[in-house]
C-alpha positions in Angstrom: 152.7 -149.1 122.1 150.5 -148.6 119.0 153.5 -147.8 116.9 155.3 -151.0 117.9 152.2 -153.1 117.2 151.8 -151.4 113.8 155.5 -152.1 112.9 155.2 -155.7 114.0 152.0 -156.2 111.9 153.6 -154.6 108.8 156.6 -156.9 109.3 154.2 -159.9 109.4 152.5 -158.7 106.2 155.9 -158.4 104.4 156.8 -161.9 105.6 153.5 -163.3 104.3 153.9 -161.8 100.9 157.7 -162.1 100.4 158.7 -165.2 102.4 155.5 -167.3 102.4 154.8 -165.9 98.9 151.1 -165.3 99.2 149.9 -164.0 95.8 149.7 -160.2 95.7 146.2 -159.6 94.6 143.6 -157.0 95.3 141.7 -159.4 97.5 144.8 -160.4 99.6 146.0 -156.9 100.0 142.5 -155.8 101.0 142.3 -158.7 103.5 145.6 -157.7 105.1 144.5 -154.1 105.3 141.1 -155.0 106.9 142.8 -157.4 109.4 145.3 -154.7 110.4 142.6 -152.1 110.7 140.4 -154.4 112.9 143.4 -155.5 115.0 144.7 -152.0 115.6 141.2 -150.6 116.1 140.3 -153.3 118.6 143.5 -152.6 120.5 142.9 -148.9 120.6 139.2 -149.3 121.7 140.1 -151.8 124.3 142.9 -149.6 125.6 140.5 -146.7 125.7 138.1 -148.4 128.1 140.7 -150.4 130.2 143.2 -147.5 130.5 141.6 -144.2 129.6 143.9 -141.7 127.9 143.6 -138.0 128.4 145.7 -134.9 127.5 144.8 -133.2 130.8 146.1 -134.4 134.2 145.7 -132.9 137.6 148.2 -133.7 140.4 146.9 -133.4 143.9 149.2 -132.3 146.7 148.4 -131.2 150.3 149.6 -127.7 151.1 150.0 -125.9 154.4 150.5 -122.2 155.0 153.6 -121.7 157.2 152.6 -119.4 160.1 154.5 -119.6 163.4 152.7 -119.8 166.8 155.0 -117.4 168.7 156.1 -113.7 168.2 159.8 -113.1 168.0 162.6 -112.5 165.5 163.8 -115.2 163.1 167.3 -116.2 164.1 168.1 -118.7 161.4 166.7 -120.1 158.1 167.7 -123.7 157.2 166.1 -124.3 153.8 165.7 -122.4 150.5 162.8 -122.2 148.1 161.9 -125.5 146.4 164.4 -127.4 148.5 163.3 -130.9 149.3 163.1 -131.7 153.0 162.1 -134.7 155.1 159.5 -134.9 157.8 160.9 -133.3 161.0 163.6 -131.3 159.3 164.0 -127.8 160.8 162.8 -125.1 158.3 163.7 -122.1 160.4 164.4 -121.1 164.0 163.0 -118.2 166.2 165.1 -116.5 168.8 164.4 -118.7 171.9 166.0 -116.6 174.7 162.8 -115.0 175.9 160.9 -118.3 176.0 163.8 -120.1 177.6 163.9 -117.5 180.4 160.1 -117.9 180.8 160.7 -121.7 181.3 163.4 -121.0 183.9 161.2 -118.6 185.8 158.2 -120.8 185.8 160.3 -123.8 186.9 161.7 -121.8 189.8 158.2 -120.5 190.8 156.8 -124.1 190.6 159.6 -125.4 192.9 158.8 -122.6 195.4 155.1 -123.3 195.2 155.8 -127.0 195.9 158.0 -126.1 198.9 155.2 -123.9 200.2 152.7 -126.7 199.9 155.1 -129.0 201.7 155.5 -126.5 204.6 151.7 -126.0 204.8 151.1 -129.8 204.9 153.6 -130.0 207.8 151.7 -127.1 209.4 148.4 -129.1 208.9 149.9 -132.0 210.7 150.9 -129.8 213.6 147.5 -128.2 213.7 145.8 -131.6 213.7 148.0 -132.6 216.7 147.1 -129.3 218.4 143.4 -130.0 217.9 143.7 -133.4 219.4 145.7 -132.1 222.3 143.1 -129.3 222.9 140.3 -131.8 222.8 142.0 -134.0 225.3 142.7 -131.0 227.6 139.1 -130.0 227.3 137.9 -133.5 228.2 140.2 -133.6 231.2 139.1 -130.2 232.4 135.4 -131.3 232.0 136.1 -134.5 233.9 137.8 -132.5 236.7 134.9 -130.0 236.9 132.3 -132.8 237.0 134.2 -134.5 239.8 134.3 -131.3 241.8 130.5 -130.8 241.3 129.8 -134.3 242.4 131.9 -134.0 245.6 130.3 -130.6 246.4 126.8 -132.2 246.1 127.7 -135.2 248.3 129.6 -133.1 250.9 129.6 -129.4 250.6 132.6 -129.1 252.9 134.7 -131.7 251.1 136.0 -129.2 248.5 136.3 -125.5 248.7 134.1 -123.3 246.5 137.2 -121.6 245.2 138.4 -125.0 243.9 135.2 -125.4 242.0 135.6 -121.9 240.5 139.2 -122.8 239.5 137.9 -126.0 237.8 135.2 -124.0 236.0 137.8 -121.5 234.8 140.1 -124.2 233.7 137.3 -125.9 231.7 136.3 -122.5 230.1 139.9 -121.9 229.2 140.3 -125.4 227.7 137.1 -124.8 225.6 138.4 -121.5 224.3 141.8 -123.0 223.4 139.9 -125.9 221.7 138.0 -123.4 219.5 141.2 -121.4 218.8 143.2 -124.4 217.6 140.2 -125.6 215.5 140.0 -122.1 213.8 143.8 -122.3 213.2 143.3 -125.7 211.6 140.6 -124.4 209.3 142.9 -121.4 208.4 145.7 -123.8 207.6 143.4 -125.9 205.4 142.4 -122.8 203.4 146.0 -121.8 203.1 147.0 -125.2 201.8 144.2 -125.3 199.3 145.2 -121.8 198.0 148.9 -122.9 197.8 147.9 -126.0 195.8 145.8 -123.9 193.5 148.7 -121.5 193.0 151.0 -124.5 192.2 148.6 -125.7 189.6 148.5 -122.3 188.0 152.3 -122.1 187.9 152.4 -125.6 186.5 150.1 -124.6 183.7 152.3 -121.5 183.0 155.3 -123.8 182.8 153.6 -126.0 180.2 152.7 -123.0 178.2 156.3 -121.7 178.4 157.7 -125.1 177.4 155.2 -125.3 174.4 156.2 -121.8 173.2 159.9 -122.8 173.5 159.3 -125.8 171.3 157.6 -123.6 168.7 160.9 -121.7 168.3 161.9 -124.5 165.9 159.5 -124.8 163.0 159.8 -128.3 161.5 158.5 -129.9 158.3 155.2 -131.6 158.9 155.8 -134.2 156.2 158.2 -134.9 153.2 157.9 -132.1 150.7 159.2 -128.7 149.9 158.6 -125.0 150.6 157.3 -122.8 147.8 156.7 -119.1 147.8 159.3 -118.8 150.6 159.2 -115.3 152.1 161.4 -115.4 155.1 164.8 -114.1 156.1 166.9 -113.8 159.3 165.9 -110.9 161.5 162.2 -110.9 160.3 159.6 -110.6 163.0 157.6 -113.9 163.3 154.0 -113.5 164.4 150.9 -115.5 164.2 148.8 -112.5 163.2 150.9 -111.6 160.1 148.8 -110.6 157.1 150.7 -113.1 154.9 152.3 -116.5 155.7 156.1 -117.1 155.5 155.5 -119.6 152.7 153.6 -122.6 151.6 154.7 -126.2 152.4 153.8 -128.7 149.6 153.7 -132.3 150.6 155.5 -134.6 148.2 153.3 -137.7 148.7 149.6 -137.5 147.9 
């Protein structure tokens, strides 16, 4: 830019002296030199403050060490060193068989756990019905026993003593059955709670297995390229390696 301005100014000076025919004197030449010096000096100084110039420039780029989250052999490498990639492109793949099997296994276990929960919930409903039936039977036996006692008080000969004993035994049996079905209901409640907890544990295992399966494809986190690429097919990938597979350099600051 300074060179262009200097050439233009020299051209104007030549036009002034040759075309316009300004007398060539020491004073006119000195004036032209002073004007050129002030003009170029002012431009340089103004440029220095408005657009600083330096011979040193630092380019900032975000970098990321490439370290996989799962331990398994590398099955395929998709990019080479310094190859430009887009965000989401697959950089390399890890053998997914073991992690796919874990997903299948956890899915089957979760389905079985849900089926167990459904069966226990049906058992709870049956236990609740049994509790209600036992309570009704106990109430009926109690009413029959109370009636027998009242009749015996009014007229001792109206009902045989053996009949009263049978009513008492029936009431005691109904009470025992009531306690038994209530205990069975509590046991069913505990079993259902344990089955739901087991289902939650298996569901968490399934999510972990699905996450590890997703990590078998390592994708570019942004637009950029991989430098210091130290990966090949058949290499064991592990999070606790002493060195990373490479460094990903983002293209946009």
